[in-house]
Each structure stands twice: as C-alpha cells, then as structure tokens.
N, C-alpha and C positions, 0 to 999 in steps of 0.2 A: 609389332610396332604399335605403340599406344598413340592415339590421336590427342591433339590439344583442342579443347573447346575455346573458341574465341568470340566473345560478345562485347568486347571493349574496343572502341575506336582508337584509344591511345595505344593499347597493346598491339593492335593491328598496324598502326602507323610505325611503331618501333620495329616490328618484324619486317615490314616492307622496306624500311630504310636500310636494314642490314642485308637485303638480298643484293646479289651482284647485278649491276646494271645490265639490262637486256637478257638476263638469263631466262631460259624457258621454265615454265611451271606446269605441272600436270594437274588438270582441273576438271571438275564436274559440277553440276548445279542441280538443285531441287527447286521446283517452282510449282505454283498452282495457277490454273487458268479456266476452271470450269465455268465461272460466272463473271468473268471479266474479259475485256478486249486485250488489255495489256497483261502479259504474264507477270505474276507477283513472285519475285525472287525470294525464296525462303531460306536457302542454305547454299553456301559455296564450299566445296571440298577441294583443298589444295594440297598437293604433295610437292615440296620444293626440292626433292632429291634426298632429303635427310629426315624430314618430319612431316606428318600429316596434320593439317589444321582444318577444323570444321568451323566455318565462319557464319555466325548467326546474323543474317542480313535483316532480321527484324529489329536488331539492336544497334548494329554498327552503322555509321553514317556513310552516305554516298561519297562524300569527299575523302573519307579515310580509305575506302576500298577501291576507288577509281584508279589510283596509280598501278594497281595490280594488272588491270586490263590495258592501261595506256602505255606501260613501260616494259611489259614482258610478253613474249610470245606464249600463247596458251596451247598446250597439247591436250586434246580432248578426243572423245570417241563419239561419232555421229552427233555433231555439235550444232546442227542448224537451229534447233529450237532453243538450245542453250544461248546461242548468240542473241536471239530475240530477248530472252530474259535478262541477259547482261546489259543490253542496250536500254531496255526499259528502266532498269535500276540506275545505271551509271550515266545515261544520257548519250552514250556513244558505243560503237562496236570496238572490239579489241584491235590492237595495232597489227597483230599477226596471229595465225592459227596453224596448227598441224593436226589434221584429223586422222586418227588411226584406223577408222573404218575405211577411209579412202586408201590409206596405205595398204591395208589388207586386200582390198579389191585389186589394186595395181600389182600386187604380188601373186595374184591368181585365185583369190578367194571370192566368195559371193559378194555382190555389191552391197547387200543389206545385212552383213554379218554383225550381230549384236555383241555387246561388250562381254556378256557372260560366256557366249560361245567362243569368242576369240581367246579369252583367258583359259577356258577349258582346253581349247585346241593347242595353244602354244605353251601353256604352263601346267596342264593337267590338274587344274584347280577348279572345283565346282563351287560356284557362288549362288547363294540363296536369292530368290526373287520376291520374297514375301512382302517387303515394304514398298514395293513399286508404287502402288496406288493409294498410299496412306495420305493423311492430311499433314503436309510438311510445314504449314504455318502455325499449327497448334503447338503450344509449349506447356510442359516440357516434352521433348521428343522421347520416344520409348527407346529402350536398349536395342530393340530390333532395328529401329530406324537408324540409330547412330552407327551400329555395326554395318548395316547396309551402305550407309553413306561413306563410311571409312573404306569399305571394300571397293567402292567405285573408283578410287584413285590409288589404292594400295599397290595394285599390280600394273598400273599404267606405265611407270618407267620401264619395267621389264618388257612389257608388250611392245612399247615403242622401240626399244633397243633392238629387239629381234626383227621387227618389221623394217626398221631402217637398214639393218644389215642385209636383209633380203633384197630390198630395193637397190641398194648399192651394188650388190652382186649382179642384179639384172640391168643395171644402168638406167634406173627409172626414178631416181631421187628428184630430178628436175621435173618429171611429170607430176610427182606428188606436190611439189611446191606450186606448180601451175594450177593444179586442181584445187588446192587449198585457197590460193589467191582468188580463183574464180568463185568458190563458195562464199568467201567473204564479200566479194563485190556483189554477188546476188543478194546477200543478206542486207547490204547497205542500200540497194536499189529500191525504189518505191514505184508501185504501179501508178501510171498516169491515170487520173480520174476518167479521162475519155476512153480508156481501155479497160476499166475495171469490170465492165460487163462480160468480158471474155473469160473471167474466172468464175462466172455463175454456172453452176451445174445445170446443164440442159440448154445453155445459150445457143448451142449449135442447131437447135430445132427451130429457131426464130429467124425471120428475115422481114424486110420491109418495115412498115410502120410499127408493128409490135417490137421489133428490134430497136427502133429509135426510142420507144418508151423505156425499154430495159436499159438502154445506154444513159438515160436521164435519171432513172430511179436508183441505179446501183451506186453511183458516187454519193448520192444523198444518204442511202442506207449505210454505206461504209463510213461516211463522215459522222453520222449520228452515233454509230457504234464507238468510234474513237472518243468523241466528246463526252459520251455518257459512260465510257469504260464498260461496255457490255459486249458480249459476243454478237457477231453480226446477226445470227439467227434470232437473237432476243429482240432485235429491231424489226427485221423482216427476214423470213427464211427464203432460201433460193427458190423453192417451189412457189412461194407467195409472189415473189418478183415476177416469175413467169406467168402466173395467173393474172396478175395486174397488167402485165404487158399485153396480154391477149384480150383483156376486157374491152367491151364495146361501150359500156356505160361509165359515167363519172358522177356517182352519188354515194352517199354513206350506206345506203341499202346494199349497193353492190359490194362495198367493202365487207359488210356483215355476211353477205351471201358467200363470199370467198373464204370465210372462216377466220378473218382477222379478229383478234381478241378485242372485246369492248374497250379495254384500257388503251390498246394501240389506236383504236379509232378515235377515242376522246383526245388522246395526246397528239396524234400525227395525222388524223384524217384529213384536215384541210390542206396540209402540206402535200400529202400523197395525191389528193385530187388535183391540186395545182400542177404537180409534176406530170400527171397523166396528160393533162391538157398541153403542157409544154412539149412532151414527147410526141404527141400526135401532130404537132406543127413542125417538128424537127426533121432534118434530113437523116435518113437511116445510114448507119455505118455499113461498110462491106461485111457481109455475113462470114462466119467462120467457114473454113473449107469443109465440104461435105465428105462422105466416105470415098475412098479411092475407087476409080473406075476400073474396068477390066484390064486396061493397059497398065495402069499404075500398080494393080495387084500383081500382075505378072512380073513387072520390073522389081517390085519389092521382094518377091520370092527369090528372084535371081540375086539381088544385092544382099539379101539376108544370108544366102548360101555363101557368098563371098566373105561376109563378115565372120561367119562361123569358121570358115577355113583359116582366116587370118588369126582369129582368137585361139583356135586350137594350136596353131603353129607357135603362138606366143605363150601358151599355157595360161590363158586368161578367159574369163567368162565373156560371152558375146555382148551382154548388155553393158559391160564396162566400156566397151569400145563404141557401141551404137545403141541409142534408145529408139524406140519405134517412131516417136514424134519427130526426131531428128531425121530419120530415114525418109519419112513421108514428106517432110519439108524439102529435103534434098532432091527428091524425085519431082516435086511440083516446081521448084525453083532452083535448079542447079547453079544458076548464076548468083544466088544468094546463099552462101554457105552458112549454116547456123553457127553461132559463136563457139559452142562447145566442140565443134568439129574443126576448129582452127588449132593453132598451137601444135602440141605433140601429136594429136590425132590426125593432123592433116596428111603427113607423109605416111603414117601407119595405115590409115583406113580411108580417109576422105579422098585422097588422090586416086587410089585404085578404083573406088566406086565411081568417081567422076569419069575416069577413063572408060568404064563399062557403059555409063550413061551416054 
C-alpha cells in the first residue's frame, strides 16, 4: 500500500470532508520535545481503512487538521504522549480513543507491549526501529523515516481487529472502553499548582519547612517552563529544587554554591530568593506517605498473592489488575478506593481484597 504525502490544508480538508461521520481512523504521530515544554507535532500518520496519509504538520494549518481529532475516534497504540502532542497542536484532546496497547493487556499480554512486538506477535511481521530517534521536524524526511512512519499505521487495522475479537470472546470490550476513557480523562486533567511538588523526584524525603519551600518553588518552576516553552529541568532541575528547599541561606552566593548556572541566577535569582522567603513563612503541606511499616508489608504480601491468583485464573498479568501504588493506597486507606480500582476492577479484584482487609 503506497502512502499519500499531504502538505496542503486544502487537500486535507477535502479528504476529511469525504470521511464518514464518526468513523474511526488509525493514527500515530511523530513529534519533538527535547528542548521545549510543549511537544512539537511534526507528522501525523493516518490510515482511514483504505489509504495511508502522512500529514506534514509543519505545513498544514491547525484549523484544517483539527476536525480529524474532533470528529473521529482515534485508534492508536500506547498513545499517552501522542495525546499531548495532538492537544498542543490542535488546542484540544481527541473526542475518543481506542488504545491497542491497553487492548493487548486486557487480552492477557504484558502491560507495556510495544507496537513492533504486537505486530510481530499477531501478524509475524518484523518492523525496523531505525528511525525512532531521528529529527522529525527536518525537511525533507528521509526514505527511512517515511517508510517507518508508514509502517506505524499500516498494520494497525489488522492488529485492532484481532485484539477486538479476542476481547469480545473474553467479554472484556466494555473494560477496554472504560480504560480508554480513563486514559483520556487523565490526559485532560491538570495537576493543581498546590500539589505540583508531589511530582518532584525526591519530594518524599522532605517534611516541615523545607517541604513548604518546595511547595512554593515547584508551581513557579512549572509555570516558567510553560511560559518560556522550555523543559522544566531547563528552568530548575528537580535536584536543584530539593537543594533550594533545604537551604538555610537566602543570598545569591548560596545560589551559586548550589550550582545554579550564572544565567539562571541573573534571570531568576531575585524571584527564587523571594520564593524561598515565602516558603519559609508558609504552612507545610502534609508530607508524602513514608515506606510501608511491618504490618503494611505483611498485608501487601498477602494481597499481592491474592492478585496473582486472580490474574492467573483470568490469564492476565497481575500488574494489569493492580499497580503497587494502588495496593499501598488501598492498604493505608481502605475507605478511599483509588479511582482505577473502581469500575470493572471493583468486582474482579478490589472487592476480594477489601474482604481480606
């Protein structure tokens, strides 16, 4: 199947107008994010069931491409990062998704099964990986890149059909819909600024006033990254946030001693010092939970054994049913069931575990 190269907004609009309303399309994206906060969408590969189009998002307009995401369910594989790139380009997330990685997991495969592996497993086709880390914004794209991009959607309709049939035979199609809706909700949700510190690597090591400082510094760092369109680490790295939170001084010499780049100190030094003072006057948030105690470890071992037994009986991988953080949360607060353990998982695994607790 030969692909069509599409770099004209008019041609794109004409094609979209001819698609059946609400029909699913099989899609993948290529984007770059090494030096920006927002992913830069470089290419959209679409299989409409008959033809593959490689859409050059450096040339077509947002207005021309947006109806594809707004009016058609998108079938993708491992699409969480693709959703970010789509939203950054079009201004919104797709109307609906079907993720074939999730479908594979619900049918008994590993949770993180990659596209190349699922194609090999289901269709006995080996796909090359050579163009994965190339520059997708540079034009013209090489033949290797173009064929790689084409392959990313060429087999997606066949893969989807096989996985859908498997899920139907197992009675798990509704589970797939629920998981895909959950993934889309998570993509749409934004971290509250007051809770942003919880995503800093090493935040669990802090408590008291250093934690209050971290809770003030982190939203500022994240906001600057968005406004300047830079990776968060280009503003302040997580390790630097922790060092600043622990610091006892508030002067430019301290910033230099902690290893902040002179350019960062010139640009942001006054703001950082003011935030340190603000954090030292603020009320600390509750710290992150510490490691499980002896009783919780014993309970976790018992409950994990129950999960493994349930998973084996269903021919599923245990981590598809239960993640470690969900289990630890359930043990600490059985009265507050984590959201992923509601829905289809509740009767399958959550209820049996609560009965044991």
